[in-house]
C-alpha positions as CSV (number, residue, x, y, z in Angstrom):
1,M,0.1,0.2,-0.2
2,P,1.3,3.6,-0.9
3,S,1.8,5.9,2.1
4,T,-0.4,8.9,2.4
5,R,2.8,11.2,1.8
6,Q,3.2,9.3,-1.5
7,F,-0.6,9.7,-2.3
8,F,-0.4,13.3,-1.6
9,T,2.8,13.9,-3.7
10,S,1.5,12.1,-6.7
11,R,-1.8,13.9,-6.5
12,S,0.0,17.4,-6.2
13,A,2.2,16.7,-9.2
14,L,-1.1,15.6,-11.1
15,T,-2.6,19.1,-10.0
16,I,0.4,21.0,-11.2
17,A,0.4,19.2,-14.5
18,A,-3.2,20.1,-14.9
19,W,-2.4,23.8,-14.4
20,I,0.2,23.7,-16.5
21,G,-2.2,22.1,-19.1
22,I,-4.9,24.8,-18.6
23,L,-2.2,27.5,-18.9
24,G,-0.9,26.3,-22.3
25,L,-4.3,25.5,-23.5
26,S,-5.3,29.2,-23.0
27,L,-2.0,30.5,-24.5
28,A,-2.3,28.3,-27.4
29,A,-6.3,29.5,-27.5
30,I,-4.8,33.1,-27.6
31,S,-2.5,32.6,-30.2
32,L,-4.7,30.7,-32.5
33,A,-7.7,33.0,-31.8
34,Y,-5.6,36.2,-32.5
35,T,-4.1,34.7,-35.9
36,W,-7.4,33.8,-37.1
37,S,-9.1,36.9,-36.1
38,K,-6.5,39.2,-37.5
39,R,-6.4,36.9,-40.8
40,V,-10.2,37.1,-41.3
41,G,-10.1,41.0,-40.6
42,Y,-7.2,41.4,-42.9
43,A,-9.0,39.4,-45.5
44,Q,-12.5,41.4,-45.0
45,L,-10.3,44.8,-45.2
46,N,-8.6,43.5,-48.3
47,D,-12.0,42.7,-49.9
48,M,-13.2,46.2,-49.1
49,S,-10.3,47.9,-50.3
50,A,-10.3,45.8,-53.5
51,H,-13.8,46.8,-54.3
52,Q,-13.0,50.5,-53.5
53,L,-10.1,50.3,-55.9
54,D,-12.2,48.8,-58.4
55,L,-14.7,51.5,-58.3
56,Y,-11.9,54.1,-58.5
57,A,-10.1,52.3,-61.3
58,A,-13.6,52.3,-63.3
59,G,-14.4,55.9,-62.4
60,L,-10.8,56.9,-63.4
61,E,-10.9,54.9,-66.8
62,S,-14.5,56.1,-67.3
63,E,-13.5,59.8,-67.0
64,L,-10.4,59.5,-69.3
65,G,-12.5,57.3,-71.7
66,K,-14.7,60.4,-72.2
67,H,-12.2,62.2,-73.9
68,E,-10.1,59.8,-75.4
69,Y,-11.7,59.3,-78.7
70,L,-11.7,63.1,-79.5
71,P,-8.0,63.2,-81.1
72,G,-9.0,60.3,-83.3
73,I,-11.9,62.2,-84.8
74,L,-10.1,65.5,-85.2
75,A,-7.3,63.8,-87.0
76,L,-9.8,62.9,-89.5
77,D,-11.4,66.3,-89.9
78,H,-11.1,68.0,-93.1
79,N,-10.8,71.4,-92.0
80,V,-8.0,70.3,-89.7
81,L,-6.2,68.4,-92.4
82,A,-6.6,71.4,-94.8
83,L,-5.1,73.9,-92.2
84,L,-1.9,71.7,-91.6
85,D,-1.6,71.9,-95.4
86,A,-2.0,75.4,-95.6
87,P,-1.1,76.7,-92.2
88,T,-1.0,80.6,-93.6
89,D,-5.1,80.6,-94.6
90,A,-6.0,83.0,-92.0
91,Q,-9.7,82.5,-93.0
92,L,-9.5,78.7,-92.6
93,G,-7.2,79.1,-89.2
94,A,-10.2,81.2,-87.8
95,R,-12.9,78.6,-89.0
96,V,-10.8,75.8,-87.3
97,N,-10.1,77.7,-84.2
98,K,-13.7,78.4,-83.8
99,R,-14.6,74.8,-84.3
100,L,-11.8,73.6,-81.5
101,A,-13.4,76.2,-79.2
102,G,-16.9,74.8,-79.4
103,L,-15.9,71.2,-79.3
104,N,-13.8,72.0,-76.2
105,V,-17.2,73.5,-74.5
106,R,-19.2,70.6,-75.5
107,A,-16.5,68.0,-74.4
108,G,-15.8,69.8,-71.1
109,S,-12.0,69.7,-71.6
110,L,-9.4,72.4,-71.0
111,A,-8.1,72.8,-74.2
112,I,-7.8,71.4,-77.8
113,F,-5.0,72.4,-80.3
114,A,-3.5,71.1,-83.5
115,M,0.2,71.3,-84.2
116,D,1.9,70.9,-87.4
117,K,5.1,68.2,-87.7
118,S,7.3,70.9,-86.4
119,G,5.4,71.4,-83.1
120,L,4.1,74.8,-83.9
121,V,0.2,75.4,-82.8
122,R,-1.8,76.3,-85.9
123,A,-5.1,76.3,-84.0
124,A,-6.2,76.3,-80.5
125,S,-9.6,76.5,-78.6
126,N,-8.4,79.1,-76.3
127,W,-7.3,81.6,-79.5
128,F,-9.2,84.2,-78.1
129,Q,-7.7,83.9,-74.6
130,P,-4.4,86.2,-73.3
131,D,-2.6,82.6,-72.8
132,S,-3.5,81.4,-76.4
133,L,-1.6,78.5,-77.7
134,V,-1.6,79.9,-81.1
135,G,1.8,80.2,-82.7
136,K,3.7,78.5,-79.8
137,D,6.2,76.0,-80.3
138,L,5.4,72.6,-78.4
139,S,7.6,70.2,-79.9
140,G,9.7,69.9,-76.9
141,Q,6.4,68.5,-75.2
142,P,6.8,64.4,-74.5
143,Y,3.1,63.9,-75.5
144,F,4.2,65.4,-79.1
145,A,7.4,63.2,-79.4
146,D,5.3,60.3,-78.3
147,A,2.7,60.6,-80.8
148,M,5.2,61.3,-83.5
149,R,7.0,58.3,-82.8
150,N,4.3,55.8,-81.6
151,G,1.2,57.0,-83.3
152,R,-0.7,57.9,-80.1
153,A,0.2,59.3,-76.8
154,H,-1.1,59.8,-73.2
155,H,0.7,62.0,-70.8
156,F,0.1,63.6,-67.5
157,A,1.5,67.1,-66.3
158,P,0.7,68.9,-63.0
159,N,-0.2,72.4,-63.6
160,A,1.7,74.6,-61.2
161,L,-0.5,77.6,-61.7
162,R,-3.9,76.2,-61.3
163,G,-2.4,73.5,-58.7
164,S,-4.4,70.8,-60.5
165,P,-3.6,67.4,-62.4
166,E,-4.0,67.6,-66.2
167,Y,-3.8,64.7,-68.9
168,Y,-3.1,65.0,-72.4
169,F,-4.5,62.8,-75.2
170,A,-2.3,63.3,-78.6
171,Q,-2.9,61.8,-82.2
172,P,-1.2,62.0,-85.2
173,V,-2.7,63.5,-88.5
174,L,-2.0,61.5,-91.4
175,R,-2.5,62.4,-95.3
176,D,-2.0,59.7,-97.6
177,A,-0.2,57.8,-95.1
178,A,2.3,60.7,-94.6
179,L,2.2,62.6,-91.1
180,V,1.3,66.4,-91.4
181,G,0.8,67.2,-87.8
182,V,-0.7,66.4,-84.2
183,V,-3.9,67.0,-82.5
184,V,-3.9,67.3,-78.7
185,V,-6.8,67.3,-76.2
186,K,-6.1,68.6,-72.6
187,I,-8.2,67.7,-69.7
188,S,-8.2,68.3,-66.1
189,L,-8.1,65.4,-63.5
190,E,-9.2,67.8,-60.6
191,P,-12.7,66.8,-60.4
192,I,-12.0,63.2,-60.0
193,E,-9.4,64.3,-57.3
194,S,-12.2,66.6,-55.7
195,A,-14.5,63.5,-55.5
196,W,-12.0,61.6,-54.0
197,I,-11.3,64.0,-51.3
198,A,-14.8,64.6,-50.8
199,A,-15.5,60.8,-50.4
200,S,-12.7,60.3,-47.8
201,P,-13.7,63.0,-44.8
202,Q,-11.3,61.1,-42.4
203,S,-8.1,61.4,-44.4
204,N,-6.2,59.0,-41.8
205,Q,-8.8,56.0,-42.3
206,E,-8.3,55.2,-45.9
207,I,-6.1,57.1,-48.5
208,F,-6.1,56.6,-52.5
209,L,-3.2,57.6,-54.4
210,V,-2.5,57.6,-58.0
211,V,1.2,57.2,-58.5
212,D,2.5,57.6,-62.7
213,E,5.5,56.1,-64.3
214,S,8.1,58.6,-62.9
215,D,6.9,57.9,-59.2
216,T,4.9,61.2,-58.9
217,I,1.9,61.2,-57.0
218,V,-0.7,62.4,-59.6
219,I,-3.9,62.4,-57.6
220,A,-4.6,62.0,-54.0
221,S,-7.5,61.8,-51.6
222,A,-5.4,63.6,-49.2
223,P,-4.4,66.8,-51.1
224,E,-1.3,67.2,-48.9
225,W,0.5,64.3,-50.7
226,K,0.0,65.6,-54.2
227,D,2.6,66.1,-56.3
228,Q,5.2,64.5,-54.4
229,K,7.9,62.0,-55.5
230,D,7.2,58.5,-54.3
231,N,11.0,57.4,-54.6
232,G,10.6,53.9,-53.6
233,V,6.9,53.1,-52.8
234,A,6.7,50.5,-55.7
235,L,9.6,48.6,-54.0
236,M,7.9,48.8,-50.6
237,L,4.8,47.6,-51.9
238,R,6.3,44.6,-53.7
239,A,8.4,43.5,-50.6
240,K,11.7,43.7,-52.3
241,L,13.6,45.2,-49.3
242,K,16.9,44.0,-48.7
243,E,16.6,44.6,-45.2
244,L,13.7,42.5,-44.4
245,S,15.8,40.6,-41.9
246,Q,15.9,43.5,-39.6
247,P,13.1,43.8,-36.8
248,P,9.7,44.9,-37.9
249,G,9.4,48.7,-37.8
250,A,13.2,49.2,-38.3
251,T,13.4,49.6,-41.9
252,A,12.9,53.4,-42.8
253,M,10.8,53.8,-46.0
254,P,9.6,56.9,-48.0
255,F,7.4,59.6,-46.4
256,N,8.5,58.2,-42.8
257,M,6.8,54.7,-43.8
258,R,7.7,51.7,-41.9
259,F,7.3,48.2,-43.4
260,M,5.9,46.0,-40.5
261,A,4.8,42.7,-42.1
262,S,3.7,41.0,-45.4
263,L,-0.3,40.1,-46.1
264,E,-2.0,37.8,-48.5
265,H,-2.4,38.6,-52.1
266,G,1.1,40.5,-52.3
267,N,-0.5,43.3,-49.7
268,H,1.6,44.8,-46.9
269,A,1.3,46.2,-43.5
270,V,3.0,49.6,-43.0
271,T,2.9,52.5,-40.3
272,W,2.7,56.1,-41.4
273,P,3.6,58.6,-38.6
274,A,3.3,61.7,-40.7
275,L,-0.3,60.8,-41.9
276,N,-1.4,60.6,-38.3
277,P,0.9,62.2,-36.0
278,Q,-1.6,61.8,-33.0
279,A,-1.1,58.2,-33.5
280,P,2.0,57.6,-35.1
281,H,2.1,53.7,-34.9
282,T,-1.2,53.1,-36.7
283,L,-1.1,50.3,-39.0
284,Y,-2.2,50.4,-42.5
285,A,-2.8,47.6,-45.0
286,T,-1.6,48.7,-48.7
287,Q,-3.1,47.4,-52.0
288,E,-2.6,48.5,-55.6
289,R,-4.1,48.2,-59.2
290,F,-2.0,48.7,-62.3
291,M,-3.7,50.9,-65.0
292,V,-2.1,49.3,-68.0
293,R,-3.1,51.7,-70.7
294,Q,-1.9,54.8,-68.6
295,G,1.1,52.9,-67.0
296,W,-0.2,54.3,-63.4
297,R,-0.6,52.4,-60.3
298,L,-3.7,53.0,-58.1
299,I,-2.7,52.5,-54.4
300,T,-4.8,52.3,-51.3
301,L,-3.8,52.6,-47.5
302,S,-6.5,51.3,-45.3
303,N,-6.5,51.8,-41.4
304,A,-6.1,48.4,-39.9
305,S,-6.2,49.4,-36.2
306,S,-9.6,48.0,-35.9
307,V,-8.3,44.8,-37.3
308,I,-5.6,44.5,-34.5
309,A,-8.1,45.5,-31.8
310,N,-10.8,42.9,-32.7
311,A,-8.0,40.2,-32.9
312,R,-6.8,41.2,-29.2
313,Q,-10.5,41.0,-28.1
314,A,-11.0,37.5,-29.8
315,G,-7.7,36.3,-28.3
316,F,-8.7,37.5,-24.7
317,G,-12.4,36.1,-24.9
318,T,-10.9,32.9,-26.4
319,A,-8.3,32.5,-23.5
320,V,-11.0,33.2,-20.7
321,L,-13.2,30.5,-22.4
322,A,-10.5,28.2,-22.9
323,A,-9.4,28.4,-19.3
324,F,-13.1,27.8,-17.8
325,I,-13.3,24.7,-20.1
326,G,-10.1,23.5,-19.1
327,L,-11.0,24.0,-15.1
328,L,-14.3,22.4,-15.6
329,G,-12.9,19.5,-17.6
330,M,-10.0,19.1,-14.6
331,Y,-12.8,19.0,-12.2
332,L,-14.8,16.4,-14.0
333,A,-11.8,14.4,-14.8
334,Q,-10.8,14.3,-11.1
335,R,-14.2,13.4,-10.1
336,R,-14.8,10.7,-12.4
337,H,-11.4,9.1,-11.9
338,A,-11.8,8.9,-8.3
339,I,-15.4,7.2,-8.7
340,A,-14.6,4.6,-11.6
341,S,-10.9,4.1,-12.1
342,R,-10.8,0.7,-10.1
343,L,-14.2,-0.8,-11.5
344,A,-13.3,0.3,-15.0
345,A,-10.0,-1.4,-15.2
346,R,-11.3,-4.7,-13.7
347,E,-14.4,-4.4,-16.2
348,A,-12.1,-3.7,-19.0
349,L,-9.5,-6.3,-18.3
350,Q,-12.4,-9.1,-18.1
351,R,-14.1,-7.9,-21.4
352,A,-10.7,-7.9,-23.2
353,H,-10.0,-11.6,-22.0
354,D,-13.7,-12.8,-23.1
355,K,-13.3,-10.9,-26.4
356,L,-10.0,-12.3,-27.2
357,E,-11.2,-15.8,-26.3
358,L,-14.0,-15.5,-28.8
359,R,-12.2,-14.1,-31.4
360,I,-9.7,-16.8,-31.4
361,E,-12.4,-19.4,-31.7
362,Q,-14.2,-17.7,-34.4
363,R,-10.9,-17.1,-36.3
364,T,-9.9,-20.8,-35.9
365,A,-13.3,-21.9,-37.3
366,E,-12.9,-19.6,-40.2
367,L,-9.6,-20.7,-41.2
368,H,-10.5,-24.5,-41.0
369,L,-13.5,-23.8,-43.2
370,M,-11.4,-21.8,-45.6
371,N,-8.7,-24.2,-45.7
372,Q,-11.1,-27.2,-46.6
373,E,-12.8,-24.9,-49.4
374,L,-9.1,-24.1,-50.6
375,L,-8.1,-27.6,-51.0
376,R,-11.6,-28.7,-52.6
377,E,-10.9,-25.7,-55.2
378,I,-7.4,-26.8,-55.7
379,G,-8.5,-30.4,-56.5
380,E,-11.0,-29.0,-58.9
381,R,-8.8,-26.7,-60.8
382,K,-6.1,-29.5,-61.1
383,R,-8.7,-31.9,-62.6
384,A,-10.0,-29.0,-64.8
385,E,-6.8,-28.5,-66.0
386,Q,-5.7,-32.0,-66.7
387,V,-9.0,-32.4,-68.9
388,L,-8.4,-29.0,-70.5
389,R,-4.7,-30.1,-71.4
390,A,-5.7,-33.3,-72.6
391,S,-8.4,-31.7,-74.7
392,Q,-6.0,-29.3,-76.1
393,D,-3.3,-32.0,-76.9
394,D,-6.1,-34.0,-78.8
395,L,-7.1,-31.0,-80.8
396,L,-4.0,-30.1,-81.7
397,Q,-3.1,-33.7,-83.1
398,A,-6.5,-33.8,-85.0
399,S,-5.5,-30.3,-86.3
400,K,-1.9,-32.1,-87.5
401,L,-3.8,-34.9,-89.1
402,A,-6.3,-32.7,-90.8
403,L,-3.4,-30.6,-92.1
404,L,-1.6,-33.9,-93.3
405,G,-5.0,-35.1,-95.1
406,Q,-5.1,-31.6,-97.0
407,I,-1.4,-32.2,-98.3
408,S,-1.5,-36.0,-98.6
409,A,-2.2,-35.9,-102.3
410,G,1.1,-33.8,-102.8
411,I,3.2,-36.2,-100.4
412,T,1.8,-39.1,-102.3
413,H,2.9,-37.9,-105.6
414,E,6.3,-36.8,-104.1
415,I,7.1,-40.3,-103.0
416,N,5.5,-42.0,-106.4
417,Q,8.0,-40.0,-108.6
418,P,11.2,-41.4,-106.8
419,L,9.7,-45.0,-106.8
420,T,8.9,-44.9,-110.5
421,A,12.7,-43.5,-111.1
422,L,13.9,-46.1,-108.7
423,R,12.1,-49.1,-110.7
424,S,13.3,-47.8,-113.9
425,L,17.0,-47.3,-112.8
426,S,16.8,-50.7,-111.3
427,H,16.0,-52.4,-114.5
428,N,18.7,-50.5,-116.5
429,T,21.4,-51.3,-113.9
430,Q,20.5,-55.1,-114.4
431,L,21.0,-54.7,-118.3
432,L,24.2,-52.7,-117.7
433,L,25.5,-55.5,-115.4
434,K,25.3,-58.1,-118.2
435,R,27.0,-55.9,-120.7
436,G,29.8,-55.2,-118.2
437,D,29.3,-51.3,-118.2
438,L,30.7,-50.5,-114.7
439,G,30.8,-46.9,-115.3
440,R,27.1,-46.2,-116.1
441,I,26.1,-48.7,-113.5
442,E,27.9,-46.8,-110.7
443,R,26.3,-43.5,-111.8
444,N,22.9,-45.3,-111.6
445,L,23.5,-46.5,-108.3
446,R,24.6,-43.0,-107.0
447,A,21.2,-41.7,-108.6
448,I,19.3,-44.5,-106.7
449,A,21.0,-43.8,-103.2
450,D,19.9,-40.0,-103.9
451,L,16.2,-40.8,-104.4
452,T,16.2,-43.3,-101.5
453,E,17.6,-40.3,-99.3
454,R,14.8,-38.2,-100.6
455,I,12.1,-40.4,-99.7
456,G,13.6,-40.9,-96.5
457,R,13.7,-37.4,-95.7
458,L,10.0,-36.8,-96.6
459,T,9.0,-40.0,-94.8
460,G,10.8,-39.1,-91.8
461,Q,9.4,-35.2,-91.9
462,L,6.2,-36.9,-92.1
463,K,6.6,-39.1,-89.1
464,S,7.9,-36.2,-87.0
465,F,5.4,-34.0,-87.9
466,S,2.3,-36.5,-87.1
467,R,3.6,-37.9,-84.1
468,K,2.1,-36.8,-81.1
469,A,4.5,-35.1,-78.4
470,P,4.5,-33.1,-75.2
471,L,5.3,-29.2,-75.7
472,T,9.3,-28.9,-75.4
473,V,10.7,-25.6,-75.8
474,A,14.1,-25.6,-76.9
475,P,16.4,-23.5,-79.2
476,V,14.9,-24.0,-82.9
477,A,16.8,-22.9,-86.1
478,L,14.2,-20.9,-88.3
479,A,15.9,-21.6,-91.4
480,K,15.5,-25.5,-90.8
481,A,11.7,-25.1,-89.8
482,V,11.1,-23.1,-92.9
483,E,12.9,-25.7,-95.0
484,N,10.7,-28.6,-93.3
485,T,7.7,-26.6,-94.0
486,L,8.6,-26.0,-97.8
487,L,9.4,-29.7,-98.5
488,L,5.8,-30.8,-97.3
489,L,4.3,-28.0,-99.6
490,E,6.9,-28.6,-102.3
491,N,4.3,-30.5,-104.9
492,R,1.6,-28.1,-104.6
493,I,3.8,-25.0,-104.9
494,R,5.3,-26.6,-108.1
495,T,2.0,-27.7,-109.2
496,E,0.1,-24.3,-108.8
497,Q,3.4,-22.4,-110.3
498,I,3.9,-20.4,-107.2
499,A,6.9,-18.1,-107.2
500,L,9.0,-18.5,-104.1
501,D,10.8,-15.5,-102.3
502,V,12.6,-17.0,-99.2
503,D,15.0,-14.9,-97.2
504,I,16.2,-16.6,-94.1
505,D,18.8,-15.5,-91.7
506,A,20.6,-18.9,-91.2
507,G,22.1,-17.9,-87.6
508,V,18.6,-16.9,-86.2
509,R,17.4,-19.3,-83.4
510,A,14.0,-19.0,-81.3
511,L,13.0,-20.6,-78.1
512,C,10.1,-22.7,-79.1
513,D,8.8,-26.2,-80.0
514,G,9.9,-26.9,-83.5
515,N,7.6,-29.6,-84.2
516,R,4.6,-27.3,-83.4
517,L,6.2,-24.3,-85.0
518,E,6.3,-26.5,-88.2
519,Q,2.4,-27.1,-87.7
520,V,1.9,-23.3,-87.6
521,L,4.1,-22.5,-90.6
522,I,2.5,-25.4,-92.7
523,N,-1.1,-23.9,-91.9
524,L,0.1,-20.3,-92.7
525,C,1.8,-21.2,-95.9
526,A,-1.2,-23.4,-96.9
527,N,-3.7,-20.4,-96.2
528,A,-1.5,-18.3,-98.1
529,L,-1.5,-20.8,-101.3
530,D,-5.2,-20.9,-101.0
531,A,-5.6,-17.3,-100.9
532,M,-3.6,-17.2,-104.1
533,L,-5.8,-19.6,-106.1
534,E,-7.5,-16.8,-108.6
535,A,-4.7,-14.4,-108.1
536,P,-3.2,-13.1,-111.3
537,R,0.4,-13.2,-109.8
538,K,1.4,-16.0,-107.3
539,I,4.2,-15.4,-105.1
540,L,4.9,-16.8,-101.6
541,T,7.4,-14.9,-99.5
542,V,8.9,-16.1,-96.3
543,R,11.1,-14.0,-94.2
544,A,13.0,-14.8,-90.8
545,W,15.2,-12.7,-88.8
546,G,16.3,-11.4,-85.4
547,A,16.1,-8.0,-84.0
548,D,15.9,-6.2,-80.5
549,G,16.0,-9.8,-78.7
550,R,13.2,-11.2,-80.7
551,A,12.9,-13.5,-83.6
552,W,10.7,-12.8,-86.5
553,I,9.1,-14.9,-89.2
554,R,7.0,-13.4,-91.8
555,V,4.5,-15.5,-94.2
556,E,3.3,-13.0,-97.2
557,D,1.0,-13.9,-100.0
558,S,0.1,-11.7,-103.1
559,G,-3.7,-12.6,-102.8
560,A,-6.7,-9.9,-102.1
561,G,-6.0,-9.3,-98.7
562,I,-7.9,-9.6,-95.6
563,A,-11.3,-7.6,-95.4
564,D,-11.8,-5.4,-92.2
565,A,-14.9,-7.4,-91.2
566,V,-12.7,-10.7,-91.4
567,M,-9.6,-9.4,-89.7
568,A,-11.7,-8.6,-86.6
569,R,-12.5,-12.4,-86.2
570,L,-9.6,-14.1,-87.8
571,F,-8.7,-15.8,-84.8
572,E,-11.8,-17.0,-83.3
573,P,-12.4,-20.8,-83.3
574,F,-14.8,-22.0,-85.9
575,F,-14.6,-18.9,-88.0
576,S,-13.7,-19.7,-91.5
577,T,-13.8,-17.7,-95.0
578,K,-13.8,-21.0,-97.0
579,L,-16.6,-23.1,-98.4
580,S,-18.5,-25.7,-96.5
581,G,-16.5,-28.7,-95.9
582,Q,-13.2,-27.2,-96.9
583,G,-12.2,-26.4,-93.2
584,L,-13.3,-26.1,-89.4
585,G,-12.1,-22.6,-88.8
586,L,-9.6,-24.0,-86.4
587,G,-6.4,-23.5,-87.8
588,L,-5.5,-19.8,-87.0
589,A,-7.2,-20.2,-83.8
590,I,-4.9,-23.4,-82.8
591,S,-1.8,-21.6,-84.5
592,A,-2.4,-18.6,-82.2
593,D,-2.6,-20.7,-79.2
594,I,0.5,-22.6,-80.2
595,V,2.4,-19.6,-80.7
596,R,1.3,-18.2,-77.4
597,E,2.2,-21.3,-75.3
598,F,5.9,-20.6,-75.9
599,G,5.5,-17.0,-75.4
600,G,5.1,-15.7,-78.7
601,V,2.5,-13.6,-80.8
602,L,0.9,-14.3,-84.3
603,R,-0.8,-11.4,-85.9
604,A,-2.2,-10.7,-89.2
605,I,-1.7,-7.6,-91.2
606,N,-2.7,-6.3,-94.8
607,V,0.1,-5.3,-97.2
608,E,0.4,-3.9,-100.6
609,G,-0.6,-6.5,-102.9
610,G,-1.7,-8.9,-100.4
611,A,-1.9,-10.3,-96.9
612,A,0.9,-11.3,-94.4
613,F,1.0,-13.1,-90.9
614,E,4.1,-12.2,-88.4
615,L,5.2,-14.8,-85.7
616,D,7.0,-12.8,-83.0
617,L,9.1,-15.3,-81.1
618,K,11.7,-15.2,-78.1
619,L,15.4,-14.9,-79.5
620,T,18.2,-17.3,-78.3
621,E,22.1,-17.7,-78.6
622,E,21.9,-21.5,-77.8
623,D,22.5,-24.4,-80.3
624,S,19.6,-24.5,-82.7
625,Y,16.9,-27.1,-83.2
626,V,17.6,-29.5,-86.1
């Protein structure tokens, strides 16, 4: 039995561990809630800023689009073209001045003027005003040079006298593809800026800036920042600072901005003490849009103080809730543990023991049944395999005998011819023997020996081909297999006047059963001869070669080829294109099975001027089968 001191020591350790767990849970809850709330807040702020940016960008594009078309229209005006052709025509110049002045009033632009190709203003909408542009040389202006060089020009320039931003649209004037001048429309961006300032009464909450290609602030919802140089804002907004390894807030930025953190979607958090001196550490979230046609960047800085405040509140509230849940859980766990620990352990042990015994019995019975079923299935499979193998062997032997029956007439003729010659030579030899003509007797005996050897080869091949033997895979010389095949078909080939084209690589050997390979070749060659019965040109081509570890045999005829419908069913059992009684349709099906047995493939293809069958076999370097 443990002592009372040990019991209280253990209980105290558990209590300390529980308090540490509650503290850790609270800290984790604070971190998670603060991070999640801040992320959600920044996402909402990003969505609102993005919506505002879209509205401001659309408004700015719309305002610029109202006047963008004017230079193009004026560049086609026949009066403007005539004036640029005859700039000294005072009457024409007055007429163009009045037209430009009227158009300027209707369009609401600041000024419209036309320059010749030297940059001298020939007509202007403000011709009647003291600051008239007529006669002034504006060839040094960027919009003139851009229009002359690029065809169209857009240019921003602040008006120091009026204190308002101005924008220029320039269009070249062409006559017969020759440049004769430039038409310019000048507008004021002050209405847009005024609308932005009016829409942002609290300038320290959200600021919108438009920055041009030269990093000059063109339009600002806070007018005190207009026309100031943004010498690096673009760098800041893209988070390309080399000093990012420094602590947050330590990197000085333009306008006394300070980079604080990177946000999602390429945005950033910064502080701007000069914007809000009363709260110099106020955090702002930046976002920007690029206006491609003008080359401007539309930038927004949104006050993110509420995001941080909400995140802190969420963290504090979650910490309180986590601490309460942790304390409640600790109390309930201790109470439950004190009541049920001993009973639960004993009951769990007994249940585990009973469950294990029952599971062992069930698994033993299942394994016994499975073993019996497996043994029964194995026996059935073995019996089925034996029956199938016997049937296949019988079918193969029947196919051999059927094939021998088809070529028996030719074989009989091949044997009868040498026998007739033997009879004649024997009779002649008897007569020569009586005469004592030993020289001619010797020649007759050699001829008799050759004829008997031919008959022996033929009968030996018939015996070898017809015998029933198990499958034996061994190296087989393809040249010998083709020679034996053509020997059995020699009479038919000669009778039907078939031209032979045989090209066999003598060194090629394949791993297969030589007897069954010859059966396949005889079937393929016989089919080829059948296919050429009505053909005007009869050529039987046999090729054999080795390549890429494979041995190839190709039997090709010059018949009519194989129809697509027949090709799809060519190797099906009992499918035949021959007349009834001329075949069972098993030859190609059995041939394909034979080739498959020793790891080969039999395929049929149509070639130019006939059909071909290819055997793809395993290649070997061992001794050839003879």
